[in-house]
C-alpha positions as CSV (number, residue, x, y, z in Angstrom):
1,X,96.5,174.6,-2.1
2,X,96.1,174.4,1.7
3,X,96.5,171.1,3.5
4,X,93.6,171.9,5.8
5,X,90.9,174.5,6.1
6,X,88.6,174.9,9.1
7,X,85.6,177.1,8.3
8,X,83.1,179.0,10.4
9,X,84.5,178.2,13.8
10,X,84.0,180.3,17.0
11,X,87.7,181.0,17.4
12,X,89.4,181.6,20.8
13,X,92.9,182.3,19.7
14,X,94.9,181.9,22.9
15,X,95.8,185.6,23.4
16,X,92.9,186.3,25.7
17,X,91.0,188.2,22.9
18,X,87.2,187.7,22.7
19,X,85.9,184.8,20.7
20,X,85.2,185.6,17.0
21,X,84.0,183.7,14.0
22,X,86.8,182.8,11.7
23,X,88.3,180.4,9.2
24,X,91.8,178.9,9.7
25,X,94.1,177.7,6.9
26,X,97.0,175.3,7.5
27,X,100.0,174.5,5.3
28,X,103.0,172.3,6.1
29,X,102.1,172.1,9.8
30,X,101.7,175.8,10.3
31,X,98.8,178.2,10.4
32,X,99.0,180.5,7.3
33,X,95.6,182.2,7.2
34,X,93.1,183.3,9.9
35,X,89.9,185.2,9.0
36,X,88.0,184.7,5.8
37,X,89.9,181.9,4.1
38,X,89.1,181.4,0.4
39,X,92.0,179.3,-0.7
40,X,91.3,175.7,-1.7
41,X,92.3,173.0,0.6
42,X,93.0,169.2,0.4
43,X,90.8,168.8,3.4
44,X,88.1,171.1,4.8
45,X,86.2,170.9,8.1
46,X,83.0,172.7,8.6
47,X,83.2,174.0,12.2
48,X,79.9,175.9,12.4
49,X,78.7,175.8,16.0
50,X,82.1,174.5,17.3
51,X,84.8,176.2,19.3
52,X,88.4,176.3,17.9
53,X,91.3,176.8,20.3
54,X,95.0,176.1,20.3
55,X,96.0,172.7,21.5
56,X,96.6,172.5,25.3
57,X,100.2,172.7,26.4
58,X,100.8,170.7,29.6
59,X,104.1,171.6,31.2
60,X,103.9,169.1,34.2
61,X,103.9,165.5,33.1
62,X,105.9,162.3,33.8
63,X,106.0,160.4,30.5
64,X,109.8,159.8,30.8
65,X,109.3,156.1,30.8
66,X,106.1,155.9,28.8
67,X,107.7,157.5,25.7
68,X,109.7,154.3,25.4
69,X,106.6,152.2,24.7
70,X,103.6,154.4,24.0
71,X,103.4,156.6,20.9
72,X,99.9,157.9,21.9
73,X,100.9,159.3,25.3
74,X,97.5,158.7,26.7
75,X,95.7,159.9,28.7
76,X,97.0,163.4,28.0
77,X,96.5,163.2,24.2
78,X,92.9,162.1,24.9
79,X,92.3,165.4,26.7
80,X,93.2,167.7,23.8
81,X,96.9,168.1,24.9
82,X,99.2,168.6,21.9
83,X,102.4,169.3,23.8
84,X,103.6,167.5,27.0
85,X,106.6,168.5,29.0
86,X,108.1,165.7,31.2
87,X,111.0,165.3,33.6
88,X,109.4,167.2,36.4
89,X,110.0,166.8,40.1
90,X,113.6,165.8,39.8
91,X,113.0,162.3,38.6
92,X,114.1,160.9,35.2
93,X,116.1,158.2,33.4
94,X,119.2,160.0,32.2
95,X,122.1,160.2,32.6
96,X,122.6,156.7,33.8
97,X,125.6,154.4,34.4
98,X,125.4,150.8,33.5
99,X,124.3,148.8,36.5
100,X,122.5,151.7,38.2
101,X,119.3,151.5,36.1
102,X,117.4,149.8,39.0
103,X,118.1,152.8,41.2
104,X,116.3,155.2,38.8
105,X,113.4,152.8,38.4
106,X,113.1,152.5,42.2
107,X,113.1,156.3,42.4
108,X,110.5,156.7,39.7
109,X,108.3,154.0,41.1
110,X,108.3,155.5,44.6
111,X,107.9,159.1,43.7
112,X,105.5,158.9,40.8
113,X,103.7,155.6,41.5
114,X,104.6,153.9,38.1
115,X,105.0,150.1,38.5
116,X,108.6,149.1,38.5
117,X,107.8,145.9,36.6
118,X,106.5,148.0,33.7
119,X,109.5,150.3,33.8
120,X,112.0,147.4,33.9
121,X,110.3,145.9,30.8
122,X,109.5,149.0,28.9
123,X,112.5,151.3,29.4
124,X,115.5,149.9,27.4
125,X,118.2,152.2,28.8
126,X,120.0,152.2,25.5
127,X,121.7,155.4,26.5
128,X,124.1,156.8,29.1
129,X,124.1,160.6,28.7
130,X,121.1,162.9,28.6
131,X,121.8,163.9,25.0
132,X,121.8,160.1,24.1
133,X,118.4,159.8,25.9
134,X,117.0,162.6,23.8
135,X,118.3,160.8,20.7
136,X,116.7,157.5,21.8
137,X,113.2,159.1,22.3
138,X,113.3,161.3,19.2
139,X,110.5,159.4,17.4
140,X,106.9,159.9,16.3
141,X,104.1,160.5,18.8
142,X,100.5,161.7,18.8
143,X,101.6,165.0,20.4
144,X,104.9,166.9,20.8
145,X,107.2,166.0,23.7
146,X,109.5,168.2,25.6
147,X,112.0,166.8,28.1
148,X,113.7,168.3,31.2
149,X,116.8,167.2,33.0
150,X,116.1,165.7,36.5
151,X,118.3,166.3,39.5
152,X,117.8,162.9,41.0
153,X,119.3,161.2,38.0
154,X,122.2,163.7,37.7
155,X,123.1,163.3,41.4
156,X,123.0,159.5,41.1
157,X,125.2,159.6,38.0
158,X,127.8,161.9,39.6
159,X,127.8,160.7,43.2
160,X,126.9,157.0,42.9
161,X,125.6,155.4,46.2
162,X,126.4,158.6,48.1
163,X,123.4,160.3,46.4
164,X,121.1,157.9,48.1
165,X,122.5,158.6,51.5
166,X,122.0,162.4,51.0
167,X,125.6,163.3,51.4
168,X,126.6,166.8,50.4
169,X,128.2,167.0,47.0
170,X,131.8,168.0,46.8
171,X,132.7,171.1,44.8
172,X,133.9,168.9,42.0
173,X,130.7,166.9,42.0
174,X,128.6,170.0,42.1
175,X,130.6,171.5,39.2
176,X,130.2,168.4,37.2
177,X,126.4,168.5,37.6
178,X,126.5,172.1,36.3
179,X,128.5,170.9,33.3
180,X,126.0,168.1,32.7
181,X,123.1,170.6,33.0
182,X,124.7,172.9,30.4
183,X,125.2,169.8,28.1
184,X,121.6,168.7,28.5
185,X,120.1,172.1,27.7
186,X,122.4,172.6,24.7
187,X,121.2,169.2,23.5
188,X,117.5,170.2,23.8
189,X,116.4,169.9,27.4
190,X,113.7,172.5,28.1
191,X,115.0,172.9,31.7
192,X,116.2,171.3,34.9
193,X,114.0,170.1,37.8
194,X,114.6,169.3,41.4
195,X,112.6,168.0,44.4
196,X,113.0,168.9,48.0
197,X,109.9,167.4,49.6
198,X,109.8,164.6,52.1
199,X,106.7,163.2,50.3
200,X,109.0,162.2,47.4
201,X,110.6,158.9,48.3
202,X,112.0,156.0,46.4
203,X,110.1,152.7,46.5
204,X,112.6,151.6,49.1
205,X,111.5,154.5,51.4
206,X,114.7,156.5,50.9
207,X,114.4,160.3,50.4
208,X,114.8,161.6,46.8
209,X,118.5,162.2,46.2
210,X,118.1,166.0,45.8
211,X,116.2,166.4,49.1
212,X,119.2,168.1,50.9
213,X,121.1,169.6,48.0
214,X,122.8,172.7,49.4
215,X,123.2,176.2,48.0
216,X,126.7,175.5,46.5
217,X,125.4,172.5,44.5
218,X,122.2,174.3,43.3
219,X,124.3,177.4,42.3
220,X,126.6,175.3,40.2
221,X,123.6,173.8,38.4
222,X,122.2,177.3,37.9
223,X,125.5,178.4,36.5
224,X,125.4,175.6,34.0
225,X,122.0,176.9,32.9
226,X,123.3,180.4,32.7
227,X,126.1,179.3,30.4
228,X,123.7,177.5,28.2
229,X,121.6,180.7,28.1
230,X,118.3,178.8,27.9
231,X,116.0,176.6,29.9
232,X,113.7,176.9,32.9
233,X,114.1,175.6,36.5
234,X,111.3,173.6,38.1
235,X,111.2,173.2,41.9
236,X,109.1,171.4,44.4
237,X,109.5,171.7,48.2
238,X,107.8,171.4,51.5
239,X,109.0,174.9,52.5
240,X,109.5,173.7,56.0
241,X,111.8,176.7,56.6
242,X,110.2,179.2,54.3
243,X,112.9,181.9,54.6
244,X,115.7,179.4,53.9
245,X,113.9,177.7,51.0
246,X,112.7,180.8,49.3
247,X,116.2,182.3,49.7
248,X,117.5,179.3,47.7
249,X,114.9,179.8,45.0
250,X,116.0,183.5,44.7
251,X,119.7,182.5,44.6
252,X,119.0,180.0,41.8
253,X,116.9,182.4,39.8
254,X,119.5,185.1,40.2
255,X,122.5,182.9,39.3
256,X,120.8,181.2,36.3
257,X,119.1,184.3,35.0
258,X,116.4,181.9,33.9
259,X,112.7,181.5,34.8
260,X,111.9,179.4,37.8
261,X,108.5,177.8,38.8
262,X,107.7,176.0,41.9
263,X,104.6,173.9,42.9
264,X,102.1,175.7,45.1
265,X,99.0,174.1,46.7
266,X,97.1,174.6,49.9
267,X,97.9,172.0,52.6
268,X,95.5,171.4,55.5
269,X,98.4,171.6,57.9
270,X,99.5,175.1,56.7
271,X,96.3,176.5,55.3
272,X,97.5,180.1,54.8
273,X,101.1,179.4,53.6
274,X,100.1,179.8,49.9
275,X,99.3,183.5,50.6
276,X,102.7,184.0,52.1
277,X,104.3,182.4,49.1
278,X,102.4,184.5,46.6
279,X,103.6,187.6,48.5
280,X,107.2,186.4,48.3
281,X,106.7,185.9,44.5
282,X,105.5,189.4,44.1
283,X,108.6,190.7,45.9
284,X,110.9,188.5,43.8
285,X,109.3,189.8,40.6
286,X,109.7,193.4,41.8
287,X,113.4,192.6,42.3
288,X,113.7,191.5,38.7
289,X,113.6,187.7,39.3
290,X,111.4,185.6,37.1
291,X,109.9,183.4,39.8
292,X,106.4,182.0,39.4
293,X,104.2,179.3,41.0
294,X,102.7,176.3,39.2
295,X,99.1,175.9,40.5
296,X,96.2,173.6,40.0
297,X,92.6,174.6,39.3
298,X,91.1,171.7,41.2
299,X,92.1,169.6,44.2
300,X,95.1,167.4,43.9
301,X,93.1,164.4,44.9
302,X,93.6,160.7,45.5
303,X,91.3,158.1,44.0
304,X,90.3,155.3,46.4
305,X,89.0,152.1,44.8
306,X,89.3,148.3,44.9
307,X,91.1,148.3,41.6
308,X,93.5,151.1,42.5
309,X,96.5,151.2,44.8
310,X,94.8,152.5,47.9
311,X,91.4,152.5,49.7
312,X,90.2,152.7,53.3
313,X,90.6,148.9,53.9
314,X,93.8,148.2,52.0
315,X,95.8,147.7,55.2
316,X,93.1,145.7,57.1
317,X,94.2,142.1,57.8
318,X,91.0,140.7,56.4
319,X,91.3,142.6,53.2
320,X,94.9,141.8,52.8
321,X,94.0,138.1,52.9
322,X,91.9,138.5,49.7
323,X,93.8,141.4,48.1
324,X,95.3,139.2,45.3
325,X,92.0,137.6,44.3
326,X,90.3,138.6,41.1
327,X,88.1,141.7,41.4
328,X,84.8,139.8,41.0
329,X,85.7,137.4,43.8
330,X,86.8,140.3,46.1
331,X,83.5,142.0,45.4
332,X,81.6,138.8,46.4
333,X,83.5,138.5,49.6
334,X,83.1,142.2,50.5
335,X,79.3,141.8,50.2
336,X,79.3,138.9,52.7
337,X,77.9,140.1,56.0
338,X,80.2,138.0,58.1
339,X,83.3,139.1,56.2
340,X,82.2,142.8,56.5
341,X,81.7,142.5,60.2
342,X,85.2,141.2,60.7
343,X,86.6,143.9,58.3
344,X,84.9,146.8,60.1
345,X,86.1,145.6,63.5
346,X,89.7,145.7,62.5
347,X,92.3,148.5,62.6
348,X,94.5,149.2,59.6
349,X,97.9,147.6,59.9
350,X,100.0,150.6,59.0
351,X,102.0,153.2,60.9
352,X,102.1,155.6,58.1
353,X,100.6,158.8,59.4
354,X,99.3,160.0,56.1
355,X,97.7,156.7,55.3
356,X,96.1,156.5,58.7
357,X,94.7,160.0,58.2
358,X,93.3,159.2,54.8
359,X,91.7,156.0,56.1
360,X,89.9,157.8,58.9
361,X,89.1,161.2,57.4
362,X,85.6,160.3,56.1
363,X,84.6,164.0,56.1
364,X,87.1,164.5,53.2
365,X,86.1,161.4,51.3
366,X,83.5,161.7,48.6
367,X,81.9,159.5,45.9
368,X,83.6,160.5,42.7
369,X,80.6,159.7,40.5
370,X,80.2,159.6,36.7
371,X,80.7,162.2,35.4
372,X,83.3,162.9,38.1
373,X,82.7,165.7,40.6
374,X,85.9,167.5,41.6
375,X,84.3,170.2,43.7
376,X,82.1,168.1,45.9
377,X,79.8,169.7,48.5
378,X,80.4,168.9,52.2
379,X,77.0,167.3,52.5
380,X,78.0,164.7,49.9
381,X,80.9,163.4,52.0
382,X,81.0,159.8,53.3
383,X,80.7,161.2,56.8
384,X,77.6,163.2,55.9
385,X,76.0,160.1,54.2
386,X,76.8,158.1,57.3
387,X,75.2,160.7,59.7
388,X,72.0,160.8,57.6
389,X,71.7,157.1,57.3
390,X,72.7,156.1,60.8
391,X,75.3,153.6,59.4
392,X,79.0,153.6,60.1
393,X,81.1,155.6,57.6
394,X,83.1,152.4,56.8
395,X,80.0,150.7,55.5
396,X,79.0,153.7,53.4
397,X,82.5,154.0,51.9
398,X,82.6,150.3,51.0
399,X,79.2,150.3,49.5
400,X,80.1,153.2,47.2
401,X,83.3,151.4,46.1
402,X,81.3,148.3,45.3
403,X,79.2,150.1,42.8
404,X,79.8,149.4,39.1
405,X,80.9,145.8,40.0
406,X,83.6,147.2,42.3
407,X,85.1,149.7,39.8
408,X,83.7,152.9,41.4
409,X,86.1,155.3,43.1
410,X,86.0,157.6,46.1
411,X,87.7,160.9,45.9
412,X,89.9,162.3,48.6
413,X,91.0,166.0,48.0
414,X,94.5,165.9,49.5
415,X,95.4,169.5,48.6
416,X,93.5,172.7,47.7
417,X,90.4,171.7,49.6
418,X,90.8,172.8,53.2
419,X,87.7,174.9,53.3
420,X,85.6,172.4,51.2
421,X,85.6,174.5,48.0
422,X,87.9,175.8,45.2
423,X,87.8,179.5,46.1
424,X,91.4,179.5,47.3
425,X,92.5,177.6,44.1
426,X,90.8,180.4,42.1
427,X,92.8,183.0,44.0
428,X,96.0,181.1,43.1
429,X,94.9,180.7,39.5
430,X,94.2,184.3,39.0
431,X,97.3,185.7,40.6
432,X,99.5,187.5,38.0
433,X,102.6,185.4,38.6
434,X,101.2,181.8,38.4
435,X,101.0,179.3,35.6
436,X,98.8,176.3,35.2
437,X,100.5,172.9,35.9
438,X,100.6,169.9,38.3
439,X,98.5,167.6,36.2
440,X,101.1,164.8,36.4
441,X,100.0,163.0,33.3
442,X,101.7,159.6,33.1
443,X,102.3,159.4,36.9
444,X,100.6,158.1,40.0
445,X,98.9,155.5,37.9
446,X,97.2,153.7,40.8
447,X,96.1,156.7,42.9
448,X,95.8,160.0,40.9
449,X,94.4,160.7,37.4
450,X,94.8,164.5,36.9
451,X,95.9,164.5,33.3
452,X,92.4,165.8,32.6
453,X,93.2,169.2,34.2
454,X,92.9,171.0,30.8
455,X,89.5,169.7,30.1
456,X,88.3,170.4,33.6
457,X,89.7,174.0,33.6
458,X,87.7,174.8,30.5
459,X,84.5,173.0,31.3
460,X,84.2,173.6,35.1
461,X,85.7,177.1,35.4
462,X,84.4,178.3,32.0
463,X,80.9,176.8,32.0
464,X,79.7,174.6,34.9
465,X,80.8,176.1,38.2
466,X,77.7,177.6,39.9
467,X,79.6,180.7,41.0
468,X,82.9,182.4,40.4
469,X,83.4,181.2,36.9
470,X,86.2,182.6,34.8
471,X,86.2,183.9,31.2
472,X,86.7,181.1,28.7
473,X,89.1,183.2,26.7
474,X,91.3,183.7,29.7
475,X,91.2,180.0,30.6
476,X,92.3,179.1,27.1
477,X,95.1,181.6,27.1
478,X,96.3,180.3,30.5
479,X,96.8,176.7,29.2
480,X,98.0,177.5,25.7
481,X,100.0,180.7,25.2
482,X,101.0,181.1,28.8
483,X,102.0,177.5,29.5
484,X,103.9,177.4,26.2
485,X,105.8,180.5,26.9
486,X,106.6,179.4,30.5
487,X,108.8,176.7,29.0
488,X,110.2,178.7,26.1
489,X,107.9,177.4,23.4
490,X,107.0,180.6,21.5
491,X,106.0,178.8,18.3
492,X,102.7,177.4,19.7
493,X,99.7,178.2,21.9
494,X,98.2,180.9,19.6
495,X,96.0,180.6,16.5
496,X,97.7,183.1,14.2
497,X,99.8,183.0,11.0
498,X,103.2,181.5,11.6
499,X,102.3,179.4,14.6
500,X,102.2,175.6,14.7
501,X,98.9,174.2,13.7
502,X,98.2,172.6,17.1
503,X,94.4,172.9,17.5
504,X,91.3,171.6,19.3
505,X,87.9,171.7,17.7
506,X,85.4,171.4,20.5
507,X,81.7,170.9,20.9
508,X,81.8,173.1,24.0
509,X,78.4,172.1,25.6
510,X,79.5,168.5,25.6
511,X,83.1,169.1,26.8
512,X,83.9,167.2,30.0
513,X,86.1,164.4,31.4
514,X,84.6,161.0,31.9
515,X,85.1,159.0,35.1
516,X,88.6,157.5,35.5
517,X,89.0,153.7,34.9
518,X,91.7,151.1,35.3
519,X,93.4,149.8,32.1
520,X,95.8,146.8,32.1
521,X,98.0,148.0,29.3
522,X,101.3,148.8,30.8
523,X,104.3,146.6,29.9
524,X,104.3,143.3,31.9
525,X,100.5,143.7,32.2
526,X,100.7,146.5,34.6
527,X,97.6,148.5,35.4
528,X,97.1,152.3,35.4
529,X,94.3,154.9,35.8
530,X,93.2,156.4,32.5
531,X,90.5,159.0,31.7
532,X,88.8,159.8,28.4
533,X,86.9,163.0,27.6
534,X,83.8,164.0,25.6
535,X,83.5,167.1,23.4
536,X,86.7,167.0,21.4
537,X,85.5,166.8,17.8
538,X,89.0,166.9,16.5
539,X,92.5,167.4,17.9
540,X,95.1,168.5,15.5
541,X,98.9,168.4,15.9
542,X,101.2,170.0,13.4
543,X,98.3,170.2,10.9
544,X,97.3,166.5,11.1
545,X,94.1,165.3,12.8
546,X,95.2,162.9,15.5
547,X,91.9,162.3,17.2
548,X,88.3,162.5,15.9
549,X,85.5,162.4,18.5
550,X,88.0,160.9,21.0
551,X,89.2,158.1,18.7
552,X,92.8,158.0,17.5
553,X,93.3,158.3,13.7
554,X,96.7,156.5,14.0
555,X,98.5,159.5,12.6
556,X,101.6,160.4,14.7
557,X,102.8,163.9,13.8
558,X,104.3,164.7,17.2
559,X,108.0,164.9,17.7
560,X,110.6,165.6,20.4
561,X,110.9,169.3,20.9
562,X,114.6,170.2,21.3
563,X,115.0,173.3,23.4
564,X,113.3,176.7,23.3
565,X,111.4,177.5,20.1
566,X,110.9,180.8,18.4
567,X,108.2,181.8,15.9
568,X,109.4,181.1,12.4
């Protein structure tokens, strides 16, 4: 007797093979039959006309705090994700010395835009070591959770306050970080992550502790990974000195003998650097180093809205005077002609260059819409609307944000949109040595909502894009089998006997992400951006249906994944 049987589905199995009609039988959380399944089952689902895929495996999330209070792990689980991997970008909550918890919260709040009040209330810190952290979060979830060790926390634990001042680690301190890395991976960490970008700063404004870590320190950490014989290395950098930085990447990959991925996007300031980086990856691969880039299939974009953390008027004195009022009252004030006149006459009171650029770059600011548009046309920009109407772009921007009772968002593509389309993102996606990532589920809760990447990849690139679409079978493989294998999870991401029964049953013509919205459901009443999706008829984790038509069943079959997994 099978536990579950799905019949008559259009199966895309995650290997890149063409879709075919097939039944799937599930027993004890594993797929046991694929093809024509005649065995009886306790539960059967008629999937005629529906698409069946592996569950999405998202390797770049930040649920390190959220796992302490949220078993559903939304919004990723709402988007068909059945495995999330957290601890990216060098920020996490273990190891931690008593009395230094606030430092890690300050770091997470600044780097990943997660309210510190929510983290203070929601994260119990009933651990010190990384293995103890894994024990504390080893509980039931709607999807599986993999954790990575974070350089910021390791450096703070070993170096104390000197980590914050970016002092160089001593040889003993570097060696201890390597030992802790080995310990973490042997306990079940999927890898180790570091950040070397000036964009990653604590809430206090300080650089992330790992910003200036030198070759000796990184080599000791890589040696710890080599001794453990497992794990992956995740890296993010500005690549200000490309030769020096990529040389460090090659050193770490060589010393560790482990796979390494780094974040790759197109920045307006260096529009062709991504091509250079892909060429360097090719050379590293030819030299026997397993170095790849994590890439995104849409812009990494900021959401600008009255309920969010940022919008074009957030630093204007007149707006700051009403910023703490309820949304309805702010909307009323912002519709008042006299108030608007004062607002538009002011300059933003900030010296932050990035913020000033965003506030003035109306040519890169677009109405997001519902359903959201993530590859907007240049003629739909706020600047273009203003030119056609004869109104100031500030007026146009504010009017769009006032739609839906002040809950509408503008979209600002910060990366991957220099030329006003996603053709360069497509080139990165289709490069042989890249892997899908960078969705940041659980992070940037007031400015970014990219946990819907998997839904977007399938619906936009596989169905809706007017030109340059990609085969759906390839897209499914890239965010199931390929992402799973990128972090050592060889037991999922494919619909075949022996693999985990992590599945999505999809009404493909209806598949799509809804517009993001603000929810006030974080600890201490904190707010966050969330995003639901349409078209997921059922999401199945370890053989149990966790969501039906976007609604949670309340079943929590997901678990902490401890280390690399092989096919049983």
